[in-house]
C-alpha positions in Angstrom: -103.0 -191.4 59.5 -101.3 -188.2 60.2 -100.0 -186.0 57.4 -96.3 -186.4 56.0 -94.2 -183.7 56.9 -91.8 -182.0 54.4 -88.3 -182.5 55.5 -87.0 -178.7 56.0 -83.3 -179.4 55.1 -84.4 -181.1 51.8 -86.9 -178.3 50.8 -84.0 -175.8 51.0 -81.6 -177.8 49.0 -83.7 -179.5 46.4 -86.5 -178.6 43.7 -88.4 -181.0 41.8 -88.9 -180.1 38.0 -92.2 -180.1 36.0 -91.0 -183.5 34.5 -90.2 -185.0 37.8 -86.5 -184.6 38.0 -84.8 -183.6 41.1 -82.3 -180.8 41.0 -79.8 -179.6 43.4 -76.4 -177.9 43.9 -73.1 -179.5 42.5 -70.8 -181.2 44.8 -67.1 -179.9 45.1 -68.3 -176.2 44.6 -68.0 -174.6 47.8 -64.1 -174.3 48.8 -60.6 -175.3 47.5 -61.6 -173.3 44.2 -58.0 -172.1 43.3 -57.0 -175.3 41.7 -60.2 -175.9 39.7 -60.5 -174.6 36.4 -62.7 -171.7 35.5 -64.7 -173.7 33.1 -65.4 -176.4 35.9 -66.3 -173.7 38.4 -68.8 -172.1 35.9 -70.6 -175.4 35.2 -71.1 -175.6 39.3 -73.3 -172.5 38.9 -75.9 -174.5 37.1 -78.2 -176.7 39.1 -77.0 -180.5 39.0 -79.5 -183.2 38.2 -79.4 -185.9 41.0 -78.9 -189.3 39.9 -81.8 -191.7 39.3 -80.7 -194.0 42.4 -80.9 -191.1 44.8 -84.0 -189.2 43.4 -86.6 -191.5 45.0 -85.2 -190.9 48.6 -85.3 -187.0 47.9 -88.8 -187.2 46.8 -89.9 -188.9 49.7 -88.4 -186.5 52.0 -90.1 -183.7 49.9 -93.5 -185.6 49.8 -93.5 -185.6 46.0 -95.2 -188.3 43.9 -95.9 -191.9 45.5 
């Protein structure tokens, strides 16, 4: 069988930690920021942990794990 190719869009957007968790950007962080509080916008800077239900799909695109 041929090798699986890494999804180019996914590799730019997500990163898998050493513990196997998937991290990515926060949603709602790119525009209409005027009405969002400063505290909320500061939280957007840190990478968000992707939910357990979405993680396997992203890992498959990245070619990580089984």
